[in-house]
Residue, then its C-alpha position, 0 to 999 in steps of 0.5 A: m738414551t744414547l746413539d747405538v755406539p759402543g761405549g755410550s754417548r759420543p759427540l755427533a761426527v762433524v764432517r766439516v767446519l765452515r769459515n764462520g764457525r758452523r759445523c756440518y755433521d754426518p748425515a746418518d749420525k744426525a738422523h739416527l740422533i733425530e729418530a732417537c729424539l722421536a722416542p716417546g719420554v726422551s729429553v731432547a735437551r739431555l740428548a743434545l747435551d750428551h751429543g755435543v749439540n745445541a739443544n735448540l739446533l737439535r729442536n729445529w732438526i726435528v722440526l724440519h724432519r717432521r715437515r719433511r716426513e709429512a710432506a712426503s706422506a702427503l704426496t703418496a698418500l692422496p686419497s682417490s676421492t680427492p677432486p683433481a685440481f683442474v676440471p675439464v672445460v665442456e662446451a655446451a651448445p648455444i642456447v636458442r631463444r625464440p623471438v617475441t611472438s606477435a601475440l605477446a607484443a599485442s597483449a603488452g600494448m602498442r606505443l605511438k609518438a607523434s609530433l604535431p607541426n604546432g609543437v604539440r607533442l602526443e604520446l599514446e601508450g599500451a593501446d590495442a591496434r584498433a585505438l592506434s588505427a583510430m588515432i592515425q586516422a585522426l592525425g592524417r586528417c590534420d591540414v598541414p600548411a604547405g611551407 
């Protein structure tokens, strides 16, 4: 397969040669050669040899061409069902919790801690109001020495 040039294949047109020996090729000729390589059943090495370019360089051009084409098609063909990258944040109303009612506190039991002057500590947990009242009355009867 050759480029559409009268007289068969010819080397790519060199636009510029850099100091280090690298060549810059005509973009139109380069694009035609890459498109010719993408045809089914074409030998990339054969086309590179026919047009005076290194086969590895031509292969790199083909890879870059495919990547650019895929990137361009990905940008233009985004499906509408794709979720957006950023989702708006909506401020919700604060959750109001009611305080624990006294019925719940009474059913959970009450707690009493007392330290007596003689160093004795007294703890009463899970008692109802009646037992707590009796304990306070009993502690109130204790004689506290005046100091």
